[in-house]
Structures are given as C-alpha cells and as structure tokens.
C-alpha positions as CSV (number, residue, x, y, z in Angstrom):
1,M,0.0,0.0,0.0
2,N,1.1,3.6,-0.6
3,W,-0.2,7.1,-0.7
4,I,0.0,9.7,-3.5
5,E,-1.1,13.3,-4.0
6,A,-3.7,13.4,-6.7
7,N,-6.2,16.3,-7.5
8,G,-5.4,18.0,-4.2
9,A,-6.0,14.9,-2.0
10,S,-3.8,12.2,-0.5
11,L,-5.1,8.9,-1.8
12,R,-4.1,5.4,-0.6
13,Y,-3.5,3.0,-3.5
14,D,-2.2,-0.5,-4.2
15,L,-0.7,-1.3,-7.6
16,S,0.3,-5.0,-8.1
17,G,0.5,-7.7,-10.8
18,S,2.4,-7.4,-14.0
19,G,0.1,-8.2,-16.9
20,P,0.2,-6.1,-20.1
21,E,-3.3,-4.7,-19.3
22,T,-4.3,-2.7,-16.3
23,V,-7.6,-3.2,-14.3
24,V,-8.8,-0.5,-11.9
25,L,-11.0,-1.9,-9.1
26,I,-13.4,0.8,-7.8
27,H,-15.0,0.2,-4.4
28,E,-18.5,0.9,-3.2
29,V,-19.9,3.6,-0.9
30,G,-18.4,2.9,2.5
31,G,-15.8,0.6,1.0
32,S,-12.0,0.7,0.6
33,I,-9.2,-1.2,-1.0
34,E,-10.1,-4.1,1.3
35,S,-13.4,-4.5,-0.4
36,W,-11.5,-6.3,-3.1
37,D,-9.3,-8.6,-0.9
38,E,-11.0,-11.9,-1.8
39,A,-11.4,-11.2,-5.5
40,H,-8.1,-9.4,-6.0
41,P,-5.8,-12.5,-6.4
42,A,-7.9,-13.7,-9.5
43,F,-7.4,-10.3,-11.2
44,R,-3.8,-10.0,-10.2
45,Q,-2.9,-13.4,-11.9
46,Q,-3.7,-12.0,-15.3
47,F,-3.6,-8.2,-15.1
48,R,-1.8,-5.3,-13.5
49,V,-4.3,-4.2,-10.8
50,L,-4.9,-0.8,-9.3
51,R,-7.0,-0.5,-6.2
52,Y,-7.4,2.8,-4.3
53,D,-9.4,4.4,-1.4
54,Q,-11.7,7.1,-2.8
55,R,-11.4,10.5,-1.2
56,G,-13.2,10.4,2.1
57,F,-13.0,6.6,2.6
58,G,-10.6,4.0,3.8
59,M,-7.3,5.7,4.6
60,S,-7.5,8.4,2.0
61,E,-7.9,12.1,2.9
62,K,-11.3,12.9,4.4
63,T,-13.5,15.5,2.9
64,G,-17.0,16.9,3.5
65,V,-17.8,17.7,-0.1
66,I,-18.1,14.9,-2.7
67,T,-19.3,15.3,-6.3
68,M,-19.2,12.9,-9.3
69,D,-17.1,15.5,-11.1
70,G,-14.6,15.4,-8.3
71,I,-14.6,11.6,-8.0
72,V,-13.8,11.2,-11.7
73,A,-11.2,13.9,-11.6
74,D,-9.5,12.1,-8.7
75,L,-9.3,8.9,-10.7
76,V,-7.9,10.8,-13.7
77,A,-5.3,12.5,-11.5
78,L,-4.4,9.1,-9.9
79,L,-3.8,7.4,-13.2
80,D,-1.8,10.3,-14.5
81,A,0.3,10.5,-11.3
82,L,1.1,6.7,-11.7
83,Q,1.8,7.3,-15.4
84,I,-0.9,4.9,-16.5
85,G,-1.7,6.5,-19.8
86,G,-3.1,3.7,-21.9
87,P,-6.6,2.3,-21.9
88,V,-7.6,0.6,-18.6
89,H,-10.3,-1.8,-17.7
90,L,-12.7,-0.5,-15.1
91,V,-14.5,-2.8,-12.6
92,G,-16.9,-1.6,-9.9
93,C,-19.8,-2.5,-7.7
94,A,-22.7,-0.2,-6.6
95,M,-21.4,3.4,-6.6
96,G,-18.0,2.0,-7.7
97,A,-19.8,0.8,-10.9
98,A,-21.4,4.2,-11.4
99,I,-18.0,5.8,-11.1
100,A,-16.6,3.5,-13.7
101,L,-19.5,4.3,-16.1
102,A,-19.1,8.1,-15.5
103,F,-15.4,7.9,-16.2
104,A,-16.0,5.8,-19.3
105,G,-18.5,8.3,-20.7
106,R,-16.2,11.3,-20.1
107,Y,-12.9,9.7,-21.1
108,P,-13.8,7.1,-23.8
109,T,-10.2,6.9,-25.2
110,R,-8.9,5.8,-21.8
111,I,-11.2,2.8,-21.5
112,G,-10.7,-0.9,-22.5
113,R,-13.6,-2.8,-21.0
114,I,-16.0,-2.2,-18.1
115,V,-17.7,-4.5,-15.6
116,A,-20.4,-2.8,-13.6
117,A,-22.4,-4.6,-10.9
118,S,-25.5,-2.9,-9.5
119,P,-24.5,0.5,-10.8
120,A,-26.0,3.5,-8.9
121,T,-26.5,5.8,-11.9
122,W,-29.5,7.9,-10.8
123,A,-31.2,8.9,-7.5
124,N,-33.8,6.4,-6.6
125,A,-34.3,6.9,-2.9
126,D,-37.4,8.6,-1.4
127,P,-36.3,12.2,-0.6
128,V,-37.8,12.0,2.9
129,V,-36.1,8.6,3.7
130,A,-32.8,9.8,2.2
131,R,-32.9,13.0,4.3
132,K,-33.6,11.0,7.5
133,R,-30.7,8.7,6.8
134,I,-28.4,11.6,6.3
135,E,-29.6,13.3,9.5
136,D,-29.3,10.0,11.5
137,T,-25.8,9.5,10.2
138,E,-24.8,13.0,11.2
139,R,-26.2,12.6,14.7
140,G,-25.2,9.0,15.5
141,G,-22.6,7.8,13.0
142,L,-22.9,4.7,10.9
143,R,-24.2,2.6,13.8
144,A,-27.4,4.7,13.8
145,V,-28.3,3.5,10.3
146,E,-26.7,0.1,10.3
147,R,-29.8,-2.0,10.4
148,A,-31.8,-0.3,7.6
149,S,-28.8,0.1,5.4
150,L,-27.3,-3.4,5.6
151,N,-30.7,-5.1,5.5
152,A,-31.1,-3.7,2.0
153,S,-27.5,-4.0,0.8
154,Y,-26.4,-7.2,2.5
155,P,-29.6,-9.2,3.3
156,E,-29.9,-12.3,5.4
157,S,-30.1,-14.4,2.3
158,M,-26.5,-13.4,1.6
159,R,-25.2,-13.4,5.2
160,V,-26.1,-17.1,5.8
161,L,-23.7,-18.0,3.0
162,D,-20.7,-16.9,5.1
163,R,-21.5,-15.4,8.4
164,A,-17.9,-14.6,9.2
165,R,-17.5,-12.7,5.9
166,F,-20.6,-10.6,6.7
167,E,-19.3,-9.8,10.2
168,H,-15.9,-8.7,8.8
169,F,-17.6,-6.4,6.4
170,R,-20.0,-5.0,9.0
171,R,-17.3,-4.1,11.4
172,R,-15.2,-2.4,8.7
173,W,-18.3,-0.6,7.4
174,L,-19.0,0.8,10.9
175,G,-15.6,2.5,10.9
176,N,-16.5,4.9,8.1
177,D,-16.3,8.6,8.6
178,P,-19.8,10.0,9.1
179,E,-19.0,13.3,7.4
180,A,-17.8,11.6,4.2
181,M,-20.7,9.2,4.2
182,T,-23.2,11.9,4.4
183,A,-21.4,13.9,1.7
184,I,-21.7,11.0,-0.8
185,L,-25.2,10.3,0.3
186,R,-26.1,13.9,-0.5
187,M,-24.7,13.5,-3.9
188,S,-26.3,10.2,-4.8
189,T,-29.7,10.9,-3.4
190,N,-30.0,14.4,-4.9
191,P,-32.9,14.2,-7.4
192,E,-30.6,15.9,-10.0
193,F,-28.1,13.0,-9.7
194,D,-28.3,11.3,-13.1
195,L,-25.5,9.7,-15.2
196,S,-27.7,9.1,-18.3
197,P,-25.6,11.5,-20.5
198,D,-22.5,9.5,-19.5
199,L,-24.1,6.2,-20.3
200,A,-25.1,7.4,-23.8
201,R,-21.5,8.2,-24.6
202,I,-20.0,4.8,-23.7
203,R,-18.7,2.8,-26.5
204,A,-16.4,0.3,-24.7
205,P,-17.5,-3.3,-24.3
206,T,-19.5,-3.3,-21.1
207,L,-20.8,-6.1,-18.8
208,V,-23.7,-5.0,-16.5
209,I,-24.6,-7.3,-13.7
210,G,-28.0,-7.2,-11.9
211,C,-28.1,-8.9,-8.5
212,T,-31.2,-10.8,-7.5
213,H,-30.9,-10.1,-3.8
214,D,-30.1,-6.4,-4.2
215,G,-32.7,-4.3,-2.2
216,I,-31.2,-1.0,-3.4
217,R,-30.7,-1.4,-7.1
218,T,-33.0,-4.2,-8.3
219,P,-32.3,-6.2,-11.4
220,G,-35.1,-4.3,-13.2
221,M,-33.3,-1.0,-12.4
222,V,-29.9,-2.3,-13.5
223,A,-31.3,-3.8,-16.7
224,K,-32.4,-0.3,-17.7
225,V,-28.8,0.9,-17.2
226,A,-27.6,-1.8,-19.6
227,T,-30.1,-0.8,-22.3
228,A,-28.8,2.8,-22.1
229,I,-25.3,1.7,-23.0
230,S,-24.6,0.8,-26.7
231,G,-23.9,-2.9,-27.1
232,A,-23.8,-3.7,-23.3
233,K,-24.2,-7.2,-22.1
234,Y,-26.6,-7.8,-19.2
235,V,-26.6,-10.8,-16.9
236,E,-28.2,-11.5,-13.5
237,A,-26.4,-13.1,-10.6
238,S,-27.5,-14.5,-7.2
239,S,-25.9,-11.9,-5.0
240,G,-26.5,-8.6,-3.2
241,H,-25.7,-4.9,-3.7
242,F,-22.0,-5.3,-2.7
243,M,-21.5,-8.3,-5.0
244,V,-17.7,-8.4,-4.8
245,V,-17.9,-8.6,-1.0
246,E,-20.8,-10.9,-0.7
247,T,-20.0,-13.4,-3.5
248,P,-16.4,-12.7,-4.6
249,E,-16.1,-16.1,-6.3
250,L,-19.2,-15.5,-8.5
251,F,-18.0,-12.0,-9.3
252,V,-14.6,-13.2,-10.5
253,E,-16.3,-16.0,-12.5
254,L,-18.2,-13.3,-14.5
255,A,-15.8,-10.5,-14.6
256,V,-12.4,-12.0,-15.5
257,P,-13.4,-13.9,-18.6
258,F,-15.2,-10.8,-19.9
259,L,-12.2,-8.6,-19.3
260,R,-10.1,-11.1,-21.3
261,G,-12.6,-10.9,-24.2
262,A,-14.0,-14.3,-23.8
C-alpha cells in the first residue's frame, strides 16, 4: 500500500501484478481497498491491478464535499500520477460501478472494458427517507443507520452463505467517517443526480450485472442501465448490492473472462 497526492488529495492505493493490461477496481460507498481482498488474487494473476481508497473513505484524505465530477477527476489524476496513460479496464460494484461508467462516458479513449455490478446511476431513494438517513448518520454515526442500510444492501439471504464474511464487512463498514458518508449520500440521493448522459457516450465493451438479492438497485433497475449503453451485455447473478464482497467467487467468474474478451 502507498499514498500519492492526486487532484489535491492524499489517496491510498495499491498497484500490483504485471500483466500487459491494467484493471482498476473501484469500491462501493463505505468501502475501501479491502473490499477487493477476496477477488483481488484472481485479477492479479492476469492483469496489473490498481486499487485505491476514494477521497473520504478508507485511509485516503477525508472530505466533507463529494461530487461525481470530483470523484472522476480524482481517478484521472491518480492514473496520471502513476503514469498509467493507456486504456484501462474499469471494474466496480454499486457506486463504484457508477464511477466506472461516469469515467467511461467522459474519457472514452482511456477505457478498454467495463464490468459494472448494481451501478447506482441515478437517485432512486425517497427524498424523505434519504434526508432522514443523512440526519441520523450525522447525529449517530454509521451505527445509527446500520440495520436499515445493511438489511437492504447485504440481506440475510447473503449473510447465511458466510456469516464470518458478513461480520468482517459489517465491522469495517461501521468504521466509516460519518461526514464523508453523508457527503456522498447527499450527492447520490439528490434528485438531480443522473448519469444518463455519460451512459449514452460509452462505446467500450460493457458487462452490466444485476443482483437478484439487491434491495437498493433491483435487477429491473440495473437492466435499464444496460439498455442505455450501446452494445452492453446484461446478466443476472444471485448476489446482493455489494457483489464483490458478498459473493467474490461469483463476481470473479463473471468479470475476469469478460475482461479477457471471452
């Protein structure tokens, strides 16, 4: 692990593997480099792999203002600082998938292939519910919203598959910075949040994955994202909102062959 200054922020990153192509793994809201721990070895065997903590999360610099423009600019700056100039493959789950799609729409010449599971590309939360979650997080931290949030994103049907995996995730998730969490919630639940223009500009081969146990971005919602991307392939998987955490083996089974062009 290392840190680098990019776009005015100190970002923690991990660059490993030695393949001719680079894969960037982009974590979910409340995630970090560690979100990819179980899937990472399968990617590293065949690609050079970049993981990083987004601004506000993990061990990167904390911030109270988060926008999609800023998130994309951070990734551009990180790639430039690491002198990764050629096309890269982007892989993400949930908000990480949305970031991958936003980047691809804005920098099409820098993209090879994309894997996006449960992408959060528009605001779908009830404004009243969203506002209460933000307020509860501000007052009581992540523990105050743990039950409602994780019941939707990591349901019991997924927890029973590996209880220790869920508990590890839950404890790490509770350590998030409340200010950064509310900042990204404000962005993603704002009624004006909509990445449709970015989706329409994507020309890279794209795999979109809908997860049948996802209570936040249902397969129906995710299928609509796929139809908005020219030539995108859509599949459904038995997993939850944080697919790479909940079912890393299944995620790898779908993602790696697609990135190889199979």
